[in-house]
C-alpha positions as CSV (number, residue, x, y, z in Angstrom):
1,X,146.8,21.9,69.4
2,X,145.2,25.0,71.0
3,X,145.3,26.8,67.6
4,X,143.4,24.0,66.0
5,X,140.8,23.9,68.7
6,X,140.5,27.7,68.5
7,X,140.0,27.6,64.7
8,X,137.5,24.7,64.9
9,X,135.4,26.4,67.7
10,X,135.3,29.7,65.9
11,X,134.4,28.0,62.7
12,X,131.7,26.0,64.3
13,X,130.1,29.1,65.8
14,X,130.3,30.8,62.4
15,X,128.8,27.8,60.7
16,X,125.9,27.7,63.2
17,X,125.3,31.4,62.6
18,X,125.4,30.9,58.8
19,X,122.9,28.0,59.0
20,X,120.5,30.0,61.1
21,X,120.8,32.9,58.7
22,X,120.1,30.8,55.6
23,X,117.4,28.6,57.1
24,X,115.4,31.3,59.0
25,X,114.2,34.8,58.3
26,X,116.2,36.2,61.2
27,X,118.4,39.2,60.5
28,X,122.1,39.4,61.3
29,X,121.1,41.6,64.3
30,X,118.8,38.9,65.7
31,X,121.5,36.3,65.3
32,X,124.1,38.4,67.0
33,X,121.7,38.9,69.9
34,X,121.1,35.2,70.1
35,X,124.8,34.6,70.3
36,X,125.2,37.2,73.1
37,X,122.5,35.5,75.1
38,X,124.0,32.1,74.5
39,X,127.4,33.4,75.7
40,X,125.8,34.9,78.8
41,X,123.9,31.6,79.5
42,X,127.1,29.6,79.1
43,X,128.8,32.0,81.4
44,X,126.1,31.6,84.1
45,X,126.4,27.8,84.1
46,X,130.2,27.9,84.0
47,X,130.8,26.4,80.6
48,X,132.3,29.5,79.0
49,X,135.1,29.7,81.5
50,X,136.1,26.2,80.6
51,X,135.9,27.1,76.9
52,X,138.3,30.1,77.4
53,X,140.7,27.9,79.4
54,X,140.8,25.1,76.9
55,X,140.2,26.8,73.5
56,X,141.7,30.2,74.1
57,X,141.5,32.8,71.4
58,X,138.7,31.0,69.5
59,X,136.3,31.6,72.3
60,X,137.6,35.0,73.3
61,X,137.1,36.9,70.0
62,X,133.5,35.9,69.2
63,X,130.3,37.7,70.0
64,X,129.5,35.0,72.5
65,X,132.4,36.3,74.6
66,X,130.6,39.7,75.0
67,X,127.7,38.0,76.7
68,X,130.0,36.1,79.0
69,X,131.9,39.3,79.9
70,X,128.6,41.1,80.7
71,X,127.6,38.3,83.1
72,X,131.1,38.1,84.6
73,X,131.1,41.8,85.4
74,X,127.6,41.7,86.7
75,X,128.2,38.8,89.0
76,X,131.4,40.2,90.3
77,X,129.7,43.6,90.9
78,X,126.8,41.9,92.8
79,X,129.3,40.1,95.0
80,X,131.1,43.4,95.8
81,X,128.3,46.0,96.0
82,X,125.0,44.1,96.0
83,X,122.2,44.9,93.6
84,X,123.6,48.3,92.6
85,X,127.0,46.7,91.8
86,X,125.4,44.8,89.0
87,X,124.7,48.0,87.0
88,X,128.0,49.6,88.1
89,X,130.2,46.7,87.0
90,X,128.3,45.4,84.0
91,X,130.7,46.8,81.4
92,X,133.8,46.4,83.5
93,X,135.5,43.8,81.3
94,X,134.2,44.9,77.9
95,X,134.3,48.7,78.0
96,X,137.7,48.9,76.2
97,X,136.4,46.7,73.4
98,X,133.2,48.8,73.1
99,X,135.2,52.0,73.1
100,X,137.5,50.7,70.4
101,X,134.6,49.5,68.3
102,X,132.8,52.9,68.5
103,X,136.1,54.7,67.6
104,X,136.7,52.6,64.6
105,X,133.1,53.0,63.4
106,X,133.4,56.8,63.6
107,X,136.7,56.7,61.7
108,X,135.2,54.4,59.0
109,X,132.1,56.6,58.8
110,X,134.3,59.7,58.1
111,X,136.1,58.1,55.2
112,X,133.5,55.8,53.6
113,X,130.0,56.6,52.3
114,X,127.2,54.0,52.2
115,X,125.8,52.9,48.9
116,X,122.6,54.3,47.8
117,X,119.8,51.8,47.4
C-alpha cells in the first residue's frame, strides 16, 4: 500500500506543478522554487515528517523534500549551536544530493552539447 501512496503523492505533486506551468506564465525555475518553499513550510509545521513516515519514497524524492531538509538542518543547527548553527548546519542533510547533482551535471556537460537556437 505504501507504494501506491508513494506513487499517488508524487503524481499529485507533478500534476500540481504541470497545472501551474500551463495556467500561469511562471517558468520551471519559479515553480521549483515554489515547491522548495512549500516543502520548507510543511517541514516547519511538522506535516512533512508525517508525509515521510506514511508515504515514504514518494515524499523523499521530490523537490519539496529539499526544502524540508534545509529546514531540518537549520533547526537542528540552531538547537545545537545557536544562531551560527543555522548557517553551519543548513546543508547537513542534503549536501550529498547536491554534490551528486553537480557531479552528474558536469559529466553530462562534457558529453552533450546544447542545441543552438
